[in-house]
C-alpha positions as CSV (number, residue, x, y, z in Angstrom):
1,X,-23.4,-25.2,-49.8
2,X,-24.5,-23.1,-47.1
3,X,-23.4,-19.5,-46.5
4,X,-23.4,-17.0,-44.2
5,X,-24.2,-12.7,-44.7
6,X,-23.1,-9.7,-42.7
7,X,-26.7,-9.5,-41.6
8,X,-26.7,-13.0,-39.4
9,X,-25.7,-11.5,-36.2
10,X,-28.2,-9.1,-36.0
11,X,-31.2,-11.5,-36.5
12,X,-29.3,-14.0,-34.3
13,X,-29.2,-11.3,-31.5
14,X,-33.2,-10.9,-32.3
15,X,-34.0,-14.3,-31.9
16,X,-31.8,-14.9,-28.7
17,X,-33.8,-12.0,-27.1
18,X,-36.9,-13.6,-27.6
19,X,-35.5,-16.9,-26.4
20,X,-34.4,-15.0,-23.1
21,X,-37.6,-13.1,-22.6
22,X,-39.5,-16.2,-23.0
23,X,-36.9,-18.1,-20.6
24,X,-37.4,-15.4,-18.0
25,X,-41.5,-15.2,-17.8
26,X,-40.8,-19.1,-17.3
27,X,-38.3,-18.7,-14.5
28,X,-40.5,-16.0,-13.1
29,X,-43.4,-18.7,-13.5
30,X,-41.1,-21.6,-11.6
31,X,-39.5,-19.6,-8.9
32,X,-41.6,-16.5,-8.4
33,X,-40.7,-12.7,-9.6
34,X,-37.4,-11.4,-8.5
35,X,-37.9,-9.1,-5.6
36,X,-35.1,-6.8,-5.9
37,X,-32.9,-5.6,-8.7
38,X,-34.9,-7.3,-11.4
39,X,-34.4,-4.4,-14.0
40,X,-30.5,-4.8,-13.3
41,X,-30.9,-8.7,-13.5
42,X,-32.4,-8.7,-17.1
43,X,-30.1,-5.9,-18.5
44,X,-27.4,-7.8,-17.3
45,X,-28.4,-10.9,-18.7
46,X,-29.3,-9.4,-22.2
47,X,-26.0,-7.8,-22.4
48,X,-24.2,-11.2,-21.9
49,X,-26.6,-13.0,-24.4
50,X,-25.3,-10.1,-26.9
51,X,-21.6,-10.6,-25.8
52,X,-22.1,-14.5,-26.4
53,X,-23.5,-13.9,-30.0
54,X,-21.0,-11.5,-31.2
55,X,-18.1,-13.7,-30.0
56,X,-19.8,-17.2,-31.5
57,X,-19.9,-15.3,-34.8
58,X,-16.3,-13.8,-34.7
59,X,-14.8,-16.9,-33.5
60,X,-17.1,-20.1,-33.5
61,X,-19.7,-21.6,-36.0
62,X,-23.0,-19.3,-35.1
63,X,-24.9,-22.6,-34.3
64,X,-22.9,-23.2,-31.2
65,X,-24.8,-20.5,-29.4
66,X,-27.9,-23.4,-29.2
67,X,-25.7,-25.3,-26.9
68,X,-24.8,-22.1,-24.1
69,X,-28.3,-20.5,-24.0
70,X,-29.8,-22.6,-21.2
71,X,-26.9,-22.8,-19.4
72,X,-26.1,-19.2,-19.6
73,X,-29.4,-18.8,-18.4
74,X,-28.8,-20.4,-15.2
75,X,-26.9,-17.2,-14.0
76,X,-30.3,-15.6,-13.5
77,X,-31.2,-18.0,-10.8
78,X,-29.2,-16.0,-7.9
79,X,-31.7,-13.2,-8.4
80,X,-34.6,-15.6,-7.5
81,X,-36.2,-16.5,-3.9
82,X,-34.3,-19.0,-2.5
83,X,-35.5,-22.7,-3.2
84,X,-32.4,-24.6,-4.4
85,X,-34.3,-28.0,-4.8
86,X,-36.6,-26.3,-7.2
87,X,-34.0,-24.4,-9.0
88,X,-31.8,-27.6,-9.6
89,X,-34.9,-29.7,-10.6
90,X,-35.8,-27.3,-13.4
91,X,-32.3,-26.7,-14.7
92,X,-31.7,-30.3,-15.1
93,X,-35.3,-30.5,-17.1
94,X,-34.4,-27.5,-18.9
95,X,-30.8,-28.8,-20.0
96,X,-32.5,-32.3,-21.1
97,X,-35.2,-30.7,-22.9
98,X,-32.9,-28.6,-24.7
99,X,-30.3,-31.2,-25.5
100,X,-33.0,-33.6,-26.4
101,X,-34.8,-31.2,-29.1
102,X,-31.1,-30.2,-30.1
103,X,-30.4,-33.8,-31.1
104,X,-33.5,-34.3,-32.6
105,X,-32.9,-31.4,-35.2
106,X,-29.6,-32.5,-35.8
107,X,-30.9,-36.0,-37.0
108,X,-33.8,-34.3,-39.2
109,X,-31.0,-32.4,-40.7
110,X,-28.7,-35.1,-41.3
111,X,-31.7,-37.3,-42.9
112,X,-32.7,-34.5,-45.4
113,X,-31.3,-35.3,-49.1
114,X,-30.5,-31.4,-49.4
115,X,-29.1,-28.6,-47.6
116,X,-30.6,-25.0,-46.9
117,X,-28.6,-22.4,-48.8
118,X,-28.7,-19.9,-45.8
119,X,-27.0,-21.0,-42.4
120,X,-29.5,-18.9,-40.6
121,X,-32.5,-21.2,-41.9
122,X,-31.1,-23.9,-39.6
123,X,-31.0,-21.5,-36.6
124,X,-34.4,-20.0,-37.3
125,X,-36.1,-23.4,-37.5
126,X,-34.1,-24.1,-33.7
127,X,-35.5,-21.2,-32.5
128,X,-39.3,-21.5,-33.6
129,X,-38.9,-25.3,-32.0
130,X,-37.4,-24.0,-28.8
131,X,-40.3,-21.4,-28.3
132,X,-42.7,-24.1,-28.9
133,X,-41.2,-26.4,-26.0
134,X,-40.7,-23.3,-23.7
135,X,-44.6,-22.3,-24.3
136,X,-45.4,-25.6,-23.9
137,X,-43.6,-25.6,-20.1
138,X,-45.0,-22.1,-19.5
139,X,-48.5,-23.7,-20.0
140,X,-47.7,-26.5,-18.0
141,X,-45.7,-25.5,-15.2
142,X,-46.8,-22.7,-12.6
143,X,-45.5,-21.4,-9.1
144,X,-46.5,-22.9,-6.0
145,X,-45.7,-22.4,-2.4
146,X,-46.4,-25.8,-1.2
147,X,-43.5,-28.1,-1.0
148,X,-43.5,-32.1,-1.9
149,X,-42.1,-34.7,0.1
150,X,-38.5,-35.8,0.0
151,X,-39.5,-39.3,-1.6
152,X,-41.3,-37.4,-4.7
153,X,-38.0,-35.1,-5.2
154,X,-35.9,-38.3,-5.8
155,X,-38.3,-39.8,-8.3
156,X,-38.3,-36.3,-10.3
157,X,-34.4,-35.7,-10.0
158,X,-33.9,-39.1,-11.5
159,X,-35.6,-38.4,-14.8
160,X,-33.7,-35.5,-16.0
161,X,-30.3,-37.2,-14.8
162,X,-30.8,-40.5,-16.4
163,X,-32.1,-39.1,-19.6
164,X,-29.0,-36.6,-19.6
165,X,-26.5,-39.6,-18.7
166,X,-28.1,-41.7,-21.7
167,X,-27.3,-38.8,-24.1
168,X,-23.9,-39.4,-24.3
169,X,-24.0,-43.0,-23.9
170,X,-26.8,-43.5,-26.8
171,X,-24.2,-41.4,-28.9
172,X,-21.4,-43.6,-28.4
173,X,-23.5,-46.7,-28.8
174,X,-24.7,-45.5,-32.4
175,X,-21.4,-44.4,-33.4
176,X,-20.0,-47.8,-33.2
177,X,-23.1,-49.6,-34.4
178,X,-22.8,-51.0,-37.8
179,X,-26.5,-50.0,-38.6
180,X,-27.2,-48.1,-41.6
181,X,-26.6,-44.3,-41.1
182,X,-30.1,-43.7,-42.0
183,X,-31.5,-46.2,-39.8
184,X,-29.4,-45.1,-37.2
185,X,-30.2,-41.7,-37.6
186,X,-33.9,-42.3,-37.2
187,X,-33.2,-44.8,-34.3
188,X,-31.7,-42.1,-32.4
189,X,-34.4,-39.2,-33.3
190,X,-37.2,-41.7,-31.7
191,X,-35.3,-42.4,-28.9
192,X,-34.3,-38.6,-28.3
193,X,-38.2,-37.8,-29.0
194,X,-38.8,-40.3,-26.1
195,X,-36.6,-38.4,-23.7
196,X,-38.2,-35.2,-24.9
197,X,-41.6,-36.2,-24.3
198,X,-40.7,-37.9,-20.6
199,X,-39.2,-34.5,-19.6
200,X,-42.3,-32.8,-20.4
201,X,-44.7,-35.0,-18.9
202,X,-42.6,-34.3,-15.8
203,X,-43.8,-31.0,-15.6
204,X,-47.5,-32.1,-15.5
205,X,-46.1,-34.7,-12.7
206,X,-44.7,-32.0,-10.8
207,X,-47.7,-29.8,-11.0
208,X,-49.9,-32.6,-10.0
209,X,-47.5,-33.4,-6.7
210,X,-47.3,-29.9,-5.8
211,X,-51.4,-29.4,-5.9
212,X,-51.7,-32.5,-4.0
213,X,-49.1,-31.5,-1.3
214,X,-50.8,-28.0,-1.2
215,X,-54.3,-29.8,-0.5
216,X,-52.8,-31.9,2.5
217,X,-51.5,-28.8,3.9
218,X,-54.4,-27.1,3.5
219,X,-56.3,-30.0,5.2
220,X,-54.0,-30.3,8.1
221,X,-54.4,-26.3,8.4
222,X,-58.2,-26.5,8.4
223,X,-57.7,-29.5,10.8
224,X,-55.5,-27.4,13.5
225,X,-57.7,-24.4,12.8
226,X,-60.7,-26.6,14.2
227,X,-58.8,-27.7,17.2
228,X,-57.5,-23.9,18.0
229,X,-61.2,-22.6,17.3
230,X,-62.6,-25.4,19.6
231,X,-60.3,-24.4,22.4
232,X,-61.2,-20.8,21.8
233,X,-64.5,-21.0,22.0
234,X,-64.2,-23.4,25.1
235,X,-62.4,-20.7,26.8
236,X,-64.9,-18.1,25.9
237,X,-67.8,-20.0,27.6
238,X,-65.7,-20.9,30.6
239,X,-65.1,-17.1,31.1
240,X,-68.9,-16.3,29.7
241,X,-69.8,-18.7,32.8
242,X,-67.5,-17.2,35.2
243,X,-68.9,-13.8,34.3
244,X,-72.6,-15.0,34.7
245,X,-71.7,-16.4,37.9
246,X,-70.4,-13.0,39.1
247,X,-73.5,-11.2,37.9
248,X,-75.8,-13.7,39.7
249,X,-73.6,-13.5,43.2
250,X,-73.1,-9.9,42.9
251,X,-76.2,-9.2,45.1
252,X,-74.9,-11.6,47.8
253,X,-71.4,-10.1,47.6
254,X,-72.8,-6.5,48.2
255,X,-74.5,-7.8,51.0
256,X,-71.7,-9.7,52.4
257,X,-69.1,-6.5,51.8
258,X,-72.0,-4.2,53.6
259,X,-72.0,-6.6,56.7
260,X,-68.3,-6.7,56.9
261,X,-68.5,-3.0,56.8
262,X,-70.9,-2.2,59.3
263,X,-69.5,-4.9,61.6
264,X,-66.0,-2.7,61.1
265,X,-64.0,-5.7,60.3
266,X,-62.0,-4.0,57.8
267,X,-59.4,-6.5,57.0
268,X,-61.6,-9.0,56.0
269,X,-63.6,-6.6,53.8
270,X,-60.5,-5.8,52.1
271,X,-59.4,-9.2,51.5
272,X,-63.1,-10.2,50.1
273,X,-63.0,-7.2,48.0
274,X,-59.5,-8.0,46.3
275,X,-60.9,-11.7,45.8
276,X,-63.9,-10.5,44.0
277,X,-61.9,-8.0,41.9
278,X,-59.3,-10.9,41.1
279,X,-62.2,-13.1,39.6
280,X,-63.5,-10.1,37.6
281,X,-60.0,-9.0,36.4
282,X,-59.3,-12.7,35.2
283,X,-62.4,-12.3,33.2
284,X,-61.3,-9.1,31.8
285,X,-58.5,-10.8,30.7
286,X,-59.8,-12.3,27.8
287,X,-58.2,-10.6,24.4
288,X,-60.6,-9.3,21.8
289,X,-59.0,-7.4,18.9
290,X,-62.1,-7.8,16.2
291,X,-59.2,-10.5,14.5
292,X,-60.6,-14.1,15.2
293,X,-57.3,-15.7,14.6
294,X,-55.1,-13.6,16.5
295,X,-57.7,-13.6,19.4
296,X,-57.8,-17.3,19.2
297,X,-54.1,-17.7,19.2
298,X,-53.1,-15.3,21.9
299,X,-55.7,-16.2,24.2
300,X,-55.1,-19.9,24.1
301,X,-51.2,-19.2,24.3
302,X,-51.6,-16.5,27.2
303,X,-53.7,-19.0,29.1
304,X,-51.0,-21.6,29.2
305,X,-48.4,-19.2,30.0
306,X,-50.7,-18.1,33.3
307,X,-51.3,-21.8,34.0
308,X,-47.4,-22.2,34.4
309,X,-47.6,-19.1,36.6
310,X,-46.0,-16.6,34.1
311,X,-47.0,-13.3,33.8
312,X,-48.0,-11.5,30.5
313,X,-50.3,-8.5,30.2
314,X,-50.2,-8.1,26.2
315,X,-50.6,-4.7,25.1
316,X,-52.8,-5.0,21.9
317,X,-53.6,-2.0,19.9
318,X,-54.5,-3.0,15.8
319,X,-57.5,-2.7,13.6
320,X,-60.3,-5.4,13.4
321,X,-60.1,-7.6,10.1
322,X,-56.4,-7.5,9.5
323,X,-55.6,-9.6,6.3
324,X,-53.2,-11.8,8.5
325,X,-53.9,-15.4,7.6
326,X,-54.5,-18.3,10.3
327,X,-51.4,-20.1,9.2
328,X,-49.5,-17.0,9.3
329,X,-50.8,-15.7,12.9
330,X,-50.0,-19.3,14.2
331,X,-46.3,-19.1,12.9
332,X,-45.4,-15.7,14.3
333,X,-47.5,-15.6,17.9
334,X,-47.4,-19.4,18.6
335,X,-43.7,-19.8,17.9
336,X,-42.9,-16.8,19.7
337,X,-45.2,-17.5,22.8
338,X,-43.8,-21.0,22.6
339,X,-40.0,-20.1,23.0
340,X,-40.7,-17.4,25.5
341,X,-42.6,-20.2,27.4
342,X,-39.9,-22.6,27.3
343,X,-37.2,-20.3,28.3
344,X,-39.6,-18.9,31.2
345,X,-39.7,-22.7,32.5
346,X,-35.8,-22.9,33.0
347,X,-36.4,-19.7,35.4
348,X,-37.9,-19.4,39.3
349,X,-41.3,-18.3,39.0
350,X,-40.6,-14.7,40.0
351,X,-38.6,-14.0,37.0
352,X,-41.3,-15.3,35.0
353,X,-42.6,-12.4,33.2
354,X,-43.1,-11.6,29.3
355,X,-43.9,-8.4,27.6
356,X,-46.0,-8.4,24.5
357,X,-47.0,-5.3,22.5
358,X,-48.8,-5.5,19.5
359,X,-49.5,-2.1,17.4
360,X,-50.5,-1.1,13.8
361,X,-49.0,2.1,12.3
362,X,-49.1,3.0,8.7
363,X,-50.2,-0.2,7.1
364,X,-47.2,-2.1,9.0
365,X,-47.9,-4.8,12.0
366,X,-45.3,-4.4,14.8
367,X,-44.6,-6.9,17.0
368,X,-42.5,-6.7,20.1
369,X,-41.7,-9.2,22.7
370,X,-39.1,-9.7,25.5
371,X,-38.8,-12.2,28.2
372,X,-36.1,-13.6,30.5
373,X,-33.7,-16.2,29.1
374,X,-30.9,-17.9,30.5
375,X,-27.5,-17.0,29.0
376,X,-24.0,-18.6,28.8
377,X,-22.6,-15.3,29.7
378,X,-20.7,-14.7,26.2
379,X,-23.3,-12.1,25.0
380,X,-23.5,-14.2,21.8
381,X,-27.1,-14.9,20.1
382,X,-27.7,-18.5,19.4
383,X,-28.8,-20.0,16.2
384,X,-32.0,-19.8,15.0
385,X,-34.3,-22.7,15.5
386,X,-37.1,-24.1,13.5
387,X,-39.4,-22.0,15.2
388,X,-37.8,-18.7,14.4
389,X,-36.9,-19.6,10.7
390,X,-40.6,-20.2,10.2
391,X,-41.1,-16.8,11.8
392,X,-38.3,-15.2,9.7
393,X,-40.0,-16.6,6.5
394,X,-43.3,-15.4,7.3
395,X,-42.2,-12.1,8.0
396,X,-40.2,-12.1,4.4
397,X,-43.4,-13.1,3.2
398,X,-44.8,-9.7,3.8
399,X,-41.3,-7.9,3.0
400,X,-40.9,-7.5,6.7
401,X,-37.9,-8.1,9.2
402,X,-37.4,-10.1,12.2
403,X,-34.4,-8.7,14.6
404,X,-33.5,-10.3,17.9
405,X,-31.1,-9.5,20.9
406,X,-30.2,-10.3,24.0
407,X,-29.6,-7.8,26.7
408,X,-29.2,-8.0,30.8
409,X,-30.6,-11.3,30.7
410,X,-33.7,-10.9,28.2
411,X,-34.4,-11.9,24.9
412,X,-35.7,-9.2,22.7
413,X,-37.9,-9.8,19.9
414,X,-39.1,-7.2,17.1
415,X,-41.0,-7.8,14.0
416,X,-42.4,-5.7,11.5
417,X,-44.9,-6.8,8.6
418,X,-45.7,-4.4,6.1
419,X,-48.4,-3.6,3.6
420,X,-51.0,-5.0,6.2
């Protein structure tokens, strides 16, 4: 006959604290680190575990804690970065893994010809096995930013759902079966072992899927980068040829200007000098900051603006070699200038003017842009479209902020990226 001791509760708390530490490490690996209030989240969760253990030892059999450990850990999900699908998926997997393991352990104890004299031996064995499963999950999973296609999400969700649904059905079927009790326990143990193995293998599948999706995204980004760089270099070549032509013709231009001056044709001279200065200014408008990604995106986008008769003379004051990736550069400046272009095309040409300022202060990148926009007169801000949502997500990756407002018919956008 098993029995308990007055010290069991302390042993139980110690074991569950270790469980919780491993679970937190696993969730960090799956969802990313808790950005804010991490200490409060961990302390609160530890307090919840202690209360659960104390309550169960006072009111319930101590082994019932095993059923509540993983569900209780789901309360921590609110502190982790937003990723609803991934949180739901791994929550289902952890539930399925834990309950499959519990049923397997229960089958083993039912088949044993003896009983351990101390009830905590069963719980210690449970915790040791759980640690093994959690460490295996830690080894198999990793936090990846790449997302996988929706069709694959459906496959991954179906596996833990099917196993969770099959567990009670299997219990009901075997309980009404006329099969020998020992054989029934062995059969149930084997089937639960299959469920557990399938769910463990899904961690491998998820990692493979994310790695594949990440490689596809990198390939698409590389292709996009090549296209942008090709256009960028073509623009550079065009401007270089234009400057070469200006230098080549400078002698003739100076002679023409001198002739017009001697003949007293002041109006013709002024018009001729204006045309010459305009061509030089157009060449000088090429942006060079020492950041190839930023230069390429800004030059191409501003070139598109000018082709649509939109005035944009950016004020750029940033150091060279900023650690801003090409994808983030395209997301930030590409979406902002695309939105401004779309807004300006709805207006008459004289009103098409965009102000863009980019500066760098104290390891922070500050981006300000304002452009004219048609409003409905209500003064209400429209919701963010896909472009601005991506801009907001990119700003969050640098712990930055995005603020927008509409004032006097102009749409103001301010972005701050920290620790650059």
